[in-house]
C-alpha positions in Angstrom: -0.2 0.2 0.3 1.2 3.4 -0.9 2.0 5.9 1.6 -0.5 8.6 2.8 1.0 11.9 1.7 0.8 15.1 4.0 0.7 18.4 2.5 1.4 21.1 4.9 -0.3 24.0 3.5 0.9 27.4 2.9 -1.8 30.2 2.2 -0.3 33.5 0.7 -2.5 37.0 1.2 -0.5 40.2 0.5 3.1 38.3 1.0 2.0 36.8 4.4 1.1 33.2 5.3 -2.5 33.5 6.6 -5.2 31.1 7.5 -9.0 31.9 6.8 -12.0 30.2 8.4 -14.3 28.6 6.0 -13.0 30.9 3.1 -13.8 34.1 5.0 -11.2 36.8 3.9 -12.5 39.1 6.8 -11.4 36.3 9.2 -7.7 36.2 8.3 -5.0 35.1 10.8 -1.3 35.9 10.2 1.3 33.1 10.9 4.5 34.4 9.2 5.5 37.3 7.3 8.2 34.9 5.7 6.6 32.5 3.3 9.9 30.9 2.1 11.0 30.7 5.8 7.9 28.7 6.6 8.4 26.7 3.7 11.7 25.9 4.9 10.4 24.8 8.5 7.9 22.2 6.8 10.7 20.5 4.8 12.9 20.6 7.7 10.3 18.6 9.3 10.0 16.1 6.6 7.7 17.2 4.0 7.9 15.6 0.7 5.1 18.1 -0.7 4.0 21.4 0.4 0.5 22.8 -0.9 0.6 26.7 -1.8 -2.3 29.0 -2.2 -2.4 32.4 -3.5 -5.6 33.5 -1.8 -5.8 37.0 -3.6 -5.4 35.3 -6.8 -8.4 32.8 -6.1 -10.4 35.8 -5.3 -9.3 38.1 -8.1 -8.3 35.4 -11.0 -4.8 36.9 -11.4 -1.7 35.9 -9.8 -0.7 38.1 -6.9 2.0 36.6 -5.1 4.1 34.8 -7.8 7.3 36.3 -6.5 6.9 34.5 -3.0 6.0 31.3 -4.8 9.2 31.5 -6.9 11.1 32.3 -3.8 10.0 29.2 -1.8 10.9 27.2 -5.1 14.3 28.5 -4.8 14.6 27.5 -0.8 13.4 24.2 -0.5 13.9 21.1 -2.6 10.7 19.3 -1.8 7.7 19.1 -4.4 5.3 22.1 -4.8 1.8 22.0 -5.6 0.6 25.8 -6.2 -3.0 26.9 -6.9 -4.7 30.3 -6.7 -5.5 32.5 -9.6 -4.3 30.1 -12.3 -6.9 30.9 -14.9 -4.4 31.8 -17.9 -2.4 29.4 -19.8 0.9 31.4 -19.8 0.7 31.8 -15.9 0.4 28.1 -15.6 3.3 27.8 -18.0 5.4 29.8 -16.1 5.0 28.2 -13.0 5.9 24.7 -14.4 8.6 26.1 -16.2 10.1 27.7 -12.7 10.0 24.3 -11.2 6.4 23.7 -9.8 5.7 20.2 -9.7 1.9 20.2 -10.0 -0.4 23.1 -10.5 -4.1 23.2 -9.2 -6.9 24.7 -11.1 -10.6 25.6 -9.8 -12.5 28.1 -11.7 -10.9 27.5 -15.0 -11.5 23.6 -14.8 -15.0 24.4 -15.7 -13.9 25.9 -19.1 -13.8 22.8 -21.2 -12.0 23.7 -24.3 -9.2 25.6 -22.1 -8.9 22.6 -19.4 -8.9 20.0 -22.1 -5.8 21.8 -24.1 -4.0 22.2 -20.5 -4.5 18.4 -19.8 -3.1 17.4 -23.5 -0.2 19.7 -22.9 0.6 19.2 -19.1 -1.3 15.9 -18.1 -0.4 14.8 -14.6 0.9 18.0 -13.6 -2.6 19.7 -13.6 -4.8 18.9 -10.5 -8.4 20.4 -9.8 -9.7 21.6 -6.7 -13.2 20.7 -6.0 -14.3 23.0 -3.2 -18.0 22.1 -2.0 -20.6 23.5 0.1 -23.4 21.0 0.8 -22.5 18.8 -2.1 -22.3 21.8 -4.6 -19.2 23.0 -6.2 -17.7 26.5 -5.3 -15.8 28.6 -7.8 -14.3 32.2 -7.7 -12.4 31.8 -4.6 -15.6 29.9 -3.0 -17.6 33.1 -3.6 -19.9 31.5 -6.3 -21.7 28.2 -6.9 -20.8 26.4 -10.1 -24.3 24.8 -10.3 -22.6 21.5 -10.8 -23.0 18.7 -8.3 -19.8 17.1 -7.1 -20.4 13.8 -8.7 -21.5 14.8 -11.8 -18.3 16.8 -12.0 -16.1 13.7 -10.9 -17.7 11.7 -13.5 -16.8 14.0 -16.1 -13.4 14.1 -15.0 -13.2 10.3 -15.2 -14.1 10.5 -18.9 -11.2 12.9 -19.4 -8.6 11.5 -17.5 -8.0 14.2 -14.5 -5.1 12.6 -12.8 -5.8 14.5 -9.5 -8.6 16.4 -7.5 -8.6 17.7 -4.4 -11.4 17.7 -2.2 -12.4 20.3 0.2 -15.6 21.0 2.2 -15.8 24.5 2.8 -17.5 23.9 6.1 -14.7 22.1 7.8 -11.8 24.4 6.3 -9.9 26.1 9.0 -12.6 25.1 11.9 -10.5 22.3 13.7 -13.4 20.0 13.9 -12.4 17.0 12.1 -12.5 16.5 8.3 -16.0 15.2 6.5 -15.0 11.4 6.1 -18.4 10.6 4.7 -18.1 13.0 2.1 -14.3 12.0 1.4 -15.4 8.3 0.8 -18.4 9.4 -1.6 -15.5 11.3 -3.5 -13.1 8.2 -3.7 -16.0 6.0 -4.9 -17.1 8.3 -7.5 -13.6 9.4 -8.8 -10.8 7.5 -10.7 -8.3 10.2 -10.2 -6.1 10.3 -7.2 -7.8 12.1 -4.3 -6.4 14.7 -1.7 -8.5 15.6 1.4 -8.4 19.5 2.5 -10.0 20.8 5.3 -10.6 20.1 9.0 -7.8 18.0 10.2 -7.6 19.1 13.9 -5.9 16.1 15.6 -3.5 13.1 14.9 -6.7 10.8 15.6 -7.9 12.5 12.3 -4.9 11.5 10.4 -5.2 7.9 11.8 -8.8 7.6 10.8 -7.8 8.8 7.1 -5.1 6.2 7.2 -7.6 3.6 7.6 -9.3 4.5 4.3 -8.5 1.6 1.8 -9.4 2.8 -1.6 -6.2 2.8 -4.2 -6.8 6.4 -5.2 -6.6 7.9 -1.7 -3.7 10.3 -2.3 -3.2 12.1 0.9 -4.2 15.2 3.3 -3.6 18.9 3.2 -3.0 20.3 6.8 -3.1 24.0 7.5 -4.6 25.4 10.6 -3.8 22.4 12.9 -0.1 22.7 12.2 -0.2 26.5 12.7 -2.1 26.3 15.9 0.6 23.6 17.0 -2.2 20.9 17.6 0.8 18.9 16.7 4.1 18.6 14.8 4.4 17.7 11.0 6.9 15.5 12.2 4.6 13.7 14.8 1.8 13.9 11.8 4.1 11.8 9.4 5.1 9.4 11.8 1.3 9.0 12.9 0.2 8.7 9.5 2.9 6.1 8.1 1.3 3.3 6.5 2.8 -0.3 6.4 2.7 -2.1 3.3 
């Protein structure tokens, strides 16, 4: 059995590392003024991947924190997964050329012709973020509803061969109340993509429960606020979530 990957999160807003509660831009907590140093801390604790989101980009549709993303790339050797504001092909190409390992699309994944061209060019370097509220997919930095159910969207992605999806239950994000495992089980059943869970991890026990999930397409978990609020260390989380073969 493959290991469950842990993705410590770095959410960027105006050059700072922040966390939001349920995507609310008025509920911002600042944790660091030096994103690259924060990335080095996660890498030093054993991170194989880091998940980075340009929150301003997600809201405005334009990259706002590119210089900070590229500085992180210069400072750490682990793999980087980056999303937020990636709605232009040239921005996506820039990210990948600069050594970002995987880019995450949200809103633009609904633009079928644009999305298919990206998949043809970049394949498994493209992931899709499925941010849901009560089973409906949200877009524009969680500010609008797509009108499509999660199940329908996943089945469409199965047909076109999306390699990785990130599942977020917005109600759980940043709340430290535990993940929506029932929703995750549904996503794993509906999807043929590799699935990453985001939102709600609050304790090491949540990681243990995630580790018990058996579907082969379960990739791993993004952890944010629990790390910044020091509920546990990344090193502890990696040890707790280790899977035996």
